[in-house]
C-alpha positions as CSV (number, residue, x, y, z in Angstrom):
1,M,60.8,54.1,86.4
2,C,57.8,56.5,86.5
3,A,57.4,59.7,88.4
4,W,54.3,61.9,88.9
5,V,55.1,65.5,88.1
6,D,53.0,67.9,90.2
7,N,52.3,70.9,88.0
8,A,50.6,73.1,90.6
9,G,50.2,76.0,88.2
10,D,47.8,73.9,86.1
11,D,44.9,74.5,88.4
12,V,45.4,78.3,88.8
13,C,43.6,80.6,86.5
14,R,45.9,83.1,84.8
15,E,43.0,85.5,84.2
16,C,42.0,86.1,87.8
17,G,44.2,83.8,90.0
18,G,41.2,81.7,91.0
19,D,41.1,77.9,91.5
20,A,40.1,75.6,88.7
21,A,37.7,72.7,88.7
22,Q,39.1,69.7,86.8
23,E,37.4,67.1,84.7
24,G,39.9,65.0,82.9
25,P,42.3,67.3,81.0
26,D,39.8,70.2,81.0
27,R,40.0,73.0,83.6
28,V,37.4,75.7,84.3
29,C,38.0,78.6,86.7
30,T,35.5,78.6,89.5
31,S,35.6,82.4,89.7
32,C,35.7,83.8,86.1
33,Y,34.9,80.6,84.2
34,A,38.0,80.8,81.9
35,E,38.6,77.4,80.3
36,W,41.9,75.6,79.3
37,Y,43.2,72.1,79.1
38,I,46.2,70.2,80.2
39,S,47.6,67.2,78.3
40,Y,50.7,65.3,77.4
41,C,52.5,65.0,74.1
42,W,51.8,61.8,72.3
43,R,55.4,61.5,71.1
44,C,57.7,62.6,73.9
45,K,55.1,62.6,76.8
46,A,56.0,66.2,77.8
47,H,53.5,68.2,79.8
48,I,51.4,70.5,77.6
49,D,49.4,73.4,79.0
50,E,47.5,74.9,76.1
51,R,48.0,78.4,77.5
52,D,51.8,78.0,76.9
53,T,51.8,76.6,73.4
54,T,51.2,77.7,69.8
55,R,48.8,75.8,67.6
56,A,49.3,74.1,64.3
57,A,47.0,74.9,61.3
58,D,44.9,71.8,62.3
59,G,44.2,73.2,65.7
60,W,46.4,70.9,67.7
61,C,48.9,72.3,70.2
62,I,52.5,72.1,69.2
63,C,54.8,70.4,71.8
64,R,57.5,72.9,72.8
65,R,59.9,70.0,73.5
66,C,59.8,67.9,70.3
67,G,57.6,69.9,67.9
68,A,54.9,67.3,67.5
69,S,51.2,68.2,67.0
70,A,48.6,65.7,65.8
71,P,49.5,62.0,66.0
72,P,50.2,60.5,62.5
73,E,47.4,58.0,62.7
74,L,44.9,60.8,63.3
75,I,46.3,62.9,60.4
76,A,45.9,59.9,58.1
77,E,42.4,59.3,59.3
78,Q,41.4,63.0,58.8
79,E,43.0,63.0,55.3
80,G,40.9,59.9,54.4
81,E,37.8,61.8,55.5
82,H,38.7,64.7,53.2
83,G,39.6,62.6,50.1
84,G,43.3,62.4,50.6
85,G,44.0,66.1,51.3
86,W,42.7,69.1,53.1
87,A,39.8,71.0,51.6
């Protein structure tokens, strides 16, 4: 069973209270041009608003529900680009 969750606060700028224009997961305030994105956790499918999360060292938002950041296949791909480890 699927349900659409309406996260009305996603489209309200926290800087000025203005409305946001949406293009995919990206939001841009139409008043002050603040930018943020909305996504879902790859592991548990929880709603992620980048304004409410902390970031891992690799820049990915950390899911507040399950603790996931970057998907394992992406990490493996990035490690391959860097010769098996981070530079």
